[in-house]
N, C-alpha and C positions, 0 to 999 in steps of 0.2 A: 808437581807441587803438592806438598802435604800441609794440611791445615786442620785446626781443631774447631769443631762446631759443637758447642755445649760440652757434653762428656764424651763425644765421639771424634775420632780422627778420620779425615777423608784424604784420598790421594786422587789427583786429577792428572791428565796428560800421560797416563801409562799406555804403553803399546800392547797389542795382543801378544800373548806368550809370556815367558818368564821375565820378570823385572826384579832386579836386586835393589833393595832399599837399605839404608843404614839408620839405625836407631842410636842416637848419641845420648848417653846418660852422664850427668855431671852432678856432683854433690857440692855442698857449700864450701868445701876446701879446694875446689877446682880439680878434683880427681875425676878423670874421665874414662869412660869405657864405651867402645863402639861395637854394636852388635849388628851384623848384616843378616838380612832375611829376604826370602824370595816371595814375591806376590805374583801369582800366575793369573793372567786375564784371559778368559775364554769368551769368544764371540759366538754365542748361541742364538743370536737374533738375525734373521734373514734381512737383507737390504730392503728398503721400501721403494718400490717403483711408483713414480708419479708421472702420468702421461697426460698430455694435452688432449682435449676432447674435440670431436667433430672436425678432424683434419680433412682438408680438401686438397687433392693433388690433380694435376692435369695430365692427361694421356697424350703422348705424341705418337704419330704413326711410325711403324717400323716393320721389319721383316724377321721371321725366325730363320733358323739354319737351313730349312727346306725352301725358303723363298716365299713362304706363306705370310700374308699381311697379318700383323698383330700390333697391339698397342703396347707402349712402354711408358714407365714412369720412374722417377727417382725420388726416394724418400731418405732424408738424412736424420741422424740421431737428434741433432739440435732442433729439428722440426717436431719431434715427438716428446722429448724429455721436458718435464715441467718441475724439476727440482728433486729428482730421485736422490736418495742418500743412504748412508750406512753409519752406524754409531762408532765403528771401530776402524774403518779403512776406506780408501777411495772406492767409488763405484765404477765398474767397467760397464759401459753402455755399448750395445750393439744391436743392429737390426738384422734379422736373418729371414730369409725366405724359407717357407716350409719345404720339407723334402719333396712332397708331392702337392703342388698348389691345387686348390679346389677349382674345378671347372664348373661353370654355371650352366 
């Protein structure tokens, strides 16, 4: 949608990347000319991660591959996300385990 605010024009709803817009010029005799132009939208702003605080999860007993007793827990994205967002596209949420978990 393109609209005018004061002396300036604004466009909303444009996708990231190249967008073709048309400028329609019409005089008092209804002569018309259409001029196409490209507006390129760059997303230079990183997504905003918003996480819940003080998450508590329970450990359940289990065994590792060698049969040694260890504890396990499950943590899901919707248990952590608290409204993460991006101005230009959907946000992909994932929870990953570090390559080498810290051992206490």
